[in-house]
C-alpha positions in Angstrom: -65.2 12.3 10.5 -63.8 15.4 12.1 -65.2 17.0 15.3 -64.8 20.6 16.4 -64.9 22.4 19.7 -67.8 24.8 19.9 -67.2 28.4 19.0 -69.3 31.3 20.1 -71.9 33.1 17.8 -69.5 36.0 17.7 -66.7 33.9 16.3 -68.8 31.9 13.8 -70.3 35.1 12.4 -67.2 37.1 12.8 -65.1 34.7 10.7 -67.6 34.9 7.8 -67.9 38.6 8.0 -64.1 39.1 8.3 -63.6 37.0 5.2 -65.5 39.6 3.3 -63.6 42.4 5.0 -60.3 40.7 4.1 -61.2 40.9 0.4 -61.5 44.7 0.7 -58.8 45.5 3.2 -56.1 42.9 2.6 -56.3 41.6 -0.9 -56.9 44.7 -3.0 -53.5 44.4 -4.6 -53.5 40.6 -5.0 -56.8 39.5 -6.5 -55.7 37.6 -9.6 -53.8 34.4 -10.3 -50.3 34.0 -8.9 -47.3 34.3 -11.2 -46.3 31.0 -12.9 -43.2 30.1 -10.9 -44.0 26.4 -10.8 -44.2 26.5 -7.0 -47.4 26.1 -5.0 -48.6 25.9 -1.4 -51.1 23.3 -0.5 -53.1 23.2 2.7 -54.5 19.8 3.6 -57.0 19.0 6.4 -55.7 15.5 6.4 -53.3 16.6 9.1 -53.0 13.5 11.3 -49.3 12.4 11.3 -49.8 9.1 9.3 -52.0 10.8 6.7 -49.7 13.8 6.4 -46.8 11.4 5.8 -48.9 9.5 3.2 -49.8 12.8 1.5 -46.2 13.9 1.4 -45.2 10.6 -0.3 -47.7 11.2 -3.0 -46.4 14.8 -3.4 -42.9 13.5 -3.7 -44.0 11.5 -6.7 -45.7 14.5 -8.2 -42.6 16.8 -7.8 -40.4 14.1 -9.3 -42.7 13.8 -12.3 -43.4 17.5 -13.0 -40.7 19.5 -11.4 -43.3 21.6 -9.6 -42.4 22.4 -6.0 -45.2 21.8 -3.5 -45.2 23.2 0.1 -47.6 21.0 2.1 -49.2 22.5 5.3 -51.4 20.4 7.5 -54.3 22.4 8.9 -56.9 21.4 11.5 -60.5 21.6 10.2 -61.7 23.6 13.2 -59.0 26.3 12.7 -59.5 26.5 8.9 -62.1 29.4 8.9 -59.8 31.6 11.0 -56.7 30.8 9.0 -58.5 31.5 5.7 -59.6 34.8 7.2 -56.1 35.7 8.2 -54.6 34.6 4.9 -57.2 36.5 2.8 -56.6 39.7 4.8 -52.8 39.4 4.4 -52.9 38.3 0.7 -51.2 35.0 1.5 -53.9 32.5 0.5 -52.6 29.0 -0.4 -52.9 27.9 -4.0 -54.8 24.7 -3.2 -56.8 23.3 -0.3 -57.4 19.6 0.1 -60.0 17.6 2.1 -62.2 20.7 2.3 -65.7 19.9 3.5 -68.8 21.4 1.8 -69.7 24.0 4.4 -66.2 25.5 4.2 -66.1 25.4 0.5 -69.3 27.4 0.3 -68.1 29.9 2.8 -65.0 30.6 0.7 -67.1 30.7 -2.5 -69.6 33.2 -1.0 -66.7 35.4 0.0 -65.1 35.4 -3.5 -62.1 33.4 -2.4 -62.2 30.6 -5.0 -61.1 30.2 -8.5 -63.9 28.1 -10.0 -62.6 28.1 -13.5 -59.8 25.6 -12.6 -62.1 22.9 -11.2 -64.4 23.2 -14.2 -61.5 22.5 -16.5 -60.2 19.7 -14.4 -63.6 17.9 -14.3 -64.0 18.3 -18.0 -60.5 16.9 -18.6 -60.9 13.9 -16.3 -64.4 13.3 -17.6 -67.7 14.3 -15.9 -69.0 10.8 -16.4 -66.2 9.3 -14.3 -67.5 11.1 -11.2 -70.5 10.2 -9.0 -73.3 12.6 -10.3 -74.5 13.4 -6.8 -71.0 14.3 -5.7 -70.8 16.8 -8.6 -74.2 18.2 -7.7 -73.4 18.7 -4.0 -70.2 20.5 -4.8 -71.6 22.9 -7.4 -73.6 26.0 -7.5 -75.8 25.3 -10.5 -73.4 25.0 -13.4 -70.4 26.3 -11.4 -68.1 23.7 -9.9 -66.8 25.0 -6.6 -64.1 22.4 -6.4 -63.1 18.9 -7.6 -64.9 16.4 -5.4 -62.5 13.8 -4.2 -63.9 11.4 -1.6 -66.7 11.0 0.9 -67.6 9.6 4.3 -71.0 8.5 5.3 -73.0 8.7 8.6 -74.1 5.1 9.3 -76.5 3.3 11.7 -74.5 0.3 12.7 -76.4 -2.5 14.4 -75.8 -5.9 16.0 -77.3 -8.2 13.3 -76.9 -11.3 15.5 -79.0 -9.7 18.3 -81.5 -8.5 15.7 -81.8 -12.1 14.3 -82.3 -13.5 17.8 -85.3 -11.2 18.3 -86.5 -11.6 14.7 -86.1 -7.9 14.1 -85.9 -6.3 10.6 -82.9 -4.1 9.8 -83.4 -0.6 11.2 -83.9 1.2 7.9 -87.1 3.1 8.9 -88.1 5.2 11.9 -90.6 2.5 12.9 -88.2 -0.4 12.7 -85.5 1.5 14.5 -87.8 2.5 17.4 -89.2 -1.1 17.6 -85.7 -2.5 17.7 -84.5 0.0 20.3 -87.4 -0.9 22.5 -87.0 -4.6 22.1 -83.3 -4.6 22.8 -83.3 -2.3 25.8 -83.0 -4.3 29.0 -81.5 -3.7 32.4 -77.8 -2.9 31.8 -78.2 -2.8 28.1 -79.3 0.0 25.8 -81.0 -0.3 22.5 -79.0 2.5 20.9 -76.1 4.9 21.4 -76.6 8.4 19.9 -74.8 11.6 20.5 -76.4 14.3 22.6 -73.4 16.4 23.4 -74.5 20.1 22.9 -70.9 21.2 22.2 -70.0 18.9 19.3 -70.8 19.0 15.6 -71.0 15.2 15.8 -74.4 15.6 17.4 -75.6 17.7 14.5 -74.3 15.2 12.0 -76.0 12.3 13.9 -79.3 14.2 14.0 -79.1 15.5 10.5 -78.7 11.9 9.3 -82.0 11.0 11.0 -83.7 14.2 10.0 -82.9 13.9 6.3 -84.5 10.4 6.4 -87.8 12.2 7.1 -87.3 15.0 4.6 -86.7 17.5 7.4 -84.8 20.4 5.8 -82.8 23.3 7.1 -84.5 25.7 4.8 -87.6 25.5 2.6 -88.1 26.4 -1.1 -88.3 30.1 -0.1 -85.1 29.9 1.9 -86.9 30.3 5.2 -85.6 28.2 8.1 -87.7 25.0 8.2 -86.5 23.3 11.4 -89.9 23.8 13.1 -91.8 22.1 10.2 -93.9 18.9 10.9 -91.2 16.6 9.4 -88.6 18.2 11.6 -90.7 18.0 14.7 -91.2 14.3 14.0 -87.4 13.9 13.6 -86.7 15.7 16.9 -89.3 13.6 18.7 -87.9 10.4 17.3 -84.3 11.3 18.2 -85.5 12.1 21.7 -87.2 8.7 22.1 -84.1 6.9 20.8 -81.5 8.8 22.8 -83.5 9.3 26.1 -85.8 6.3 26.4 -83.5 3.7 24.8 -80.0 5.1 25.2 -77.5 5.5 28.0 -78.3 8.2 30.6 -76.4 11.5 30.6 -74.8 13.4 27.7 -73.4 11.1 25.1 -70.3 12.0 23.0 -68.5 10.8 20.0 -66.3 8.7 22.3 -68.9 7.4 24.7 -71.3 6.2 22.0 -68.5 4.2 20.4 -67.3 2.8 23.8 -70.8 1.7 24.7 -71.3 -0.2 21.4 -67.8 -1.7 21.5 -68.4 -3.0 25.1 -71.7 -4.7 24.0 -73.7 -2.3 26.1 -75.9 -1.2 23.2 -77.2 -2.8 20.1 -77.1 0.2 17.7 -74.9 3.2 17.1 -75.0 6.3 14.9 -71.5 7.0 13.7 -69.5 7.7 10.6 -67.9 5.2 8.3 -64.5 6.0 10.0 -65.8 3.5 12.7 -65.2 0.5 10.4 -61.5 -0.1 11.0 -61.9 0.4 14.7 -64.8 -2.0 14.7 -62.5 -4.7 13.2 -59.9 -4.2 16.0 -57.3 -2.6 13.7 -56.7 0.5 15.9 -55.1 -0.1 19.3 -56.4 3.2 20.9 -60.0 2.2 20.1 -60.3 -1.5 20.4 -63.7 -3.4 20.8 -64.0 -4.5 24.5 -67.0 -6.9 24.3 -66.5 -10.3 26.1 -66.3 -12.2 22.8 -63.8 -9.6 21.4 -61.0 -10.8 23.6 -60.8 -14.1 21.7 -61.9 -12.7 18.3 -60.9 -9.0 17.8 -63.1 -8.9 14.7 -66.2 -10.3 16.4 -68.1 -7.0 16.2 -67.1 -6.5 12.5 -68.5 -10.0 11.7 -71.7 -9.5 13.7 -72.5 -5.9 12.8 -74.7 -4.7 9.9 -75.0 -1.2 8.5 -77.8 1.0 7.4 -76.8 3.7 5.0 -80.1 5.3 3.9 -83.1 5.4 6.2 -86.7 6.5 5.6 -89.0 8.4 7.9 -92.9 8.5 7.7 -93.0 11.9 6.0 -90.4 11.1 3.3 -91.0 9.7 -0.2 -87.5 8.1 -0.4 -84.7 7.1 1.8 -81.7 9.5 2.5 -78.7 9.9 4.6 -76.1 12.4 5.8 -72.6 12.3 4.5 -69.7 14.6 3.8 -67.9 15.1 0.5 -64.4 16.7 0.6 -62.9 18.5 -2.3 -59.8 20.0 -3.8 -60.3 23.7 -4.2 -58.2 26.4 -5.7 -58.1 29.9 -4.3 -58.5 33.1 -6.4 -54.7 33.8 -6.2 -53.6 30.3 -7.2 -51.0 29.7 -9.8 -53.4 28.3 -12.3 -51.3 25.9 -14.4 -49.4 24.3 -11.5 -52.5 24.0 -9.3 -54.4 22.3 -12.1 -51.6 19.9 -12.8 -51.4 19.1 -9.0 -55.1 18.4 -8.6 -55.3 16.3 -11.8 -52.4 14.2 -10.4 -54.1 13.8 -7.1 -57.3 12.7 -8.9 -55.3 10.4 -11.3 -51.9 8.9 -10.6 -52.0 9.7 -6.9 -55.7 9.0 -6.3 -55.4 5.4 -5.2 -52.8 6.4 -2.6 -54.9 9.4 -1.5 -58.1 7.5 -0.7 -56.0 4.4 0.3 -54.7 6.2 3.4 -58.2 5.7 5.1 -60.5 4.0 2.7 -63.3 3.5 5.4 -63.7 7.2 5.5 -62.5 8.2 2.0 -64.9 6.6 -0.4 -63.8 7.6 -3.9 -66.4 9.7 -5.8 -64.4 9.3 -9.0 -65.2 5.7 -9.9 -62.6 5.3 -12.6 -61.3 6.6 -15.9 -62.9 6.7 -19.3 -60.9 3.6 -20.3 -61.4 1.8 -16.9 -64.8 3.0 -15.5 -64.5 1.0 -12.2 -60.8 1.2 -11.6 -60.8 3.4 -8.5 -63.8 1.7 -6.9 -62.2 -1.7 -7.4 -58.9 -0.4 -5.9 -60.8 1.1 -3.0 -62.4 -2.3 -2.2 -58.9 -3.9 -2.0 -57.2 -1.0 -0.1 -55.9 -1.9 3.4 -57.8 -0.4 6.4 -56.6 0.1 9.9 -53.9 2.0 11.7 -51.8 -0.4 13.9 -52.8 -3.4 11.7 -53.8 -3.1 8.1 -55.9 -5.6 6.2 -57.6 -5.2 2.8 -61.1 -3.8 3.1 -62.7 -6.7 1.3 -61.0 -9.3 3.5 -62.6 -7.7 6.6 -66.1 -6.9 5.3 -68.4 -8.6 2.8 -69.1 -7.4 -0.7 -72.6 -6.4 0.2 -71.5 -4.0 2.9 -68.9 -2.4 0.6 -71.6 -2.1 -2.1 -73.8 -0.3 0.5 -71.0 2.2 1.2 -70.3 2.9 -2.5 -74.0 3.3 -3.3 -74.5 5.5 -0.2 -72.8 8.4 -1.9 -75.7 8.5 -4.4 -78.2 8.7 -1.5 -76.3 11.4 0.3 -78.3 14.6 1.1 -77.2 17.7 3.0 -79.1 20.5 4.6 -79.0 23.8 2.7 -76.3 22.8 0.2 -78.4 22.4 -2.9 -80.6 25.3 -1.9 -77.5 27.6 -2.1 -77.3 28.0 1.7 -73.8 26.5 2.1 -72.5 29.6 3.9 -75.3 29.1 6.5 -74.3 25.5 6.8 -70.7 26.4 7.5 -71.8 29.0 10.1 -74.1 26.5 12.0 -71.1 24.2 12.4 -69.5 27.0 14.5 -72.6 28.0 16.5 -74.1 24.5 16.9 -77.7 25.5 17.4 -79.1 22.0 16.7 -76.7 20.2 19.2 -77.7 22.8 21.9 -81.4 22.0 21.3 -80.7 18.2 21.2 -78.8 18.4 24.5 -81.6 20.4 26.2 -84.2 18.1 24.9 -82.6 14.8 25.8 -81.8 16.0 29.3 -85.5 16.7 29.9 -85.2 20.5 30.0 -87.5 21.1 26.9 -89.9 19.1 24.8 -89.1 17.9 21.3 -91.4 20.5 19.8 -89.7 23.2 21.8 -86.3 21.9 20.7 -87.4 22.2 17.1 -88.6 25.8 17.6 -85.5 26.8 19.5 -83.1 25.4 16.9 -85.2 27.1 14.2 -85.0 30.5 16.0 -81.3 30.3 16.4 -80.6 29.3 12.8 -82.9 32.1 11.6 -81.0 34.6 13.7 -77.7 33.3 12.4 -79.0 33.5 8.8 -80.1 37.1 9.3 -76.7 38.0 10.7 -75.0 36.6 7.5 -77.0 38.8 5.2 
């Protein structure tokens, strides 16, 4: 999971608009594929030092095997839109971008910055049947593959299964069960749930969208009109308000405070991404569990926590959840042959090392090869997780939980993506209209129905500005 600082409406819209301007003003003389000099530039949003080092190690193997020179540049997710804008305007786009989230991919696609022929050929060469079908669907515009989907992280509802058992509570996989559990487990000094309410963080939007999708609350309807004020969405806003305000800690809750509360045994549920799992097991020193029992057993919370991947609300016909799929994409000026070789290597010989750098948040969406259909999923289960200590995933968590994570990719849904509104999704990650409404609602400034309408109005205005 990645979080971003909030940007103003002017910046969010300006970046998207400027991308289009860059096509006209800066790239008129450089609109086709780069010359075949067997040298490519790769931007990667896996820019943490340990992950950048792991990526470079994979690249070293690729260079040795192929003779192609790769210039790796680590880029922060929050800065990517501005950097893409600048590169498009100056005609210096990279050849390949890795770990690109769906919203960004759609923004680049809508502005004509992608080569979509290369991913089509790569997916065909590797075999469409070796990929998760939902991952291919979410990263395509109809029959056009925008990139090569690589891996996914999921938004989870993590809960204390030992405390649930003591109260004879069912797993919180529906609105009703989650509310009942939150109420039953809220006592003096202990909260039923920790959920983000920070108005300035995309993490709040991710947490809410996870709950909203469970009730079939959509960003836009079949006519592409903003649908956040619809009855299913009003129910989602009301439920989130109950959970966060009535059964959660007081004050604005952030990505860090929600984790700290659950880790200290001051709440019984938390909405967080699958990147939590190595920290939950005490394998990262800067985010260690601090519950009383955790002092003797650092893995106490890992052993006593369950996860819900897909949840179901009262207005939905089936369960769903939020998640993110990151892809390898090629730009319109990429050197085609070398870029294709590189991505095929990263999805083949280098794939296990790529998702192995952080398997809790890099669930492979390519399950295996034609000859070995489950090769990569099997390798993922055995991959070490952690930062300061590393232990094989399947030695920390049971098979059932790993199965839930792997299966969760198929249940993943996203606002606007399959309706062709990916550019709007990317822009809302800059403006953060939903977190602002959530923050105002959970602090008591507005009602849940007012929060739904305010979010809808802001998204509608943003959508109009992008047209």
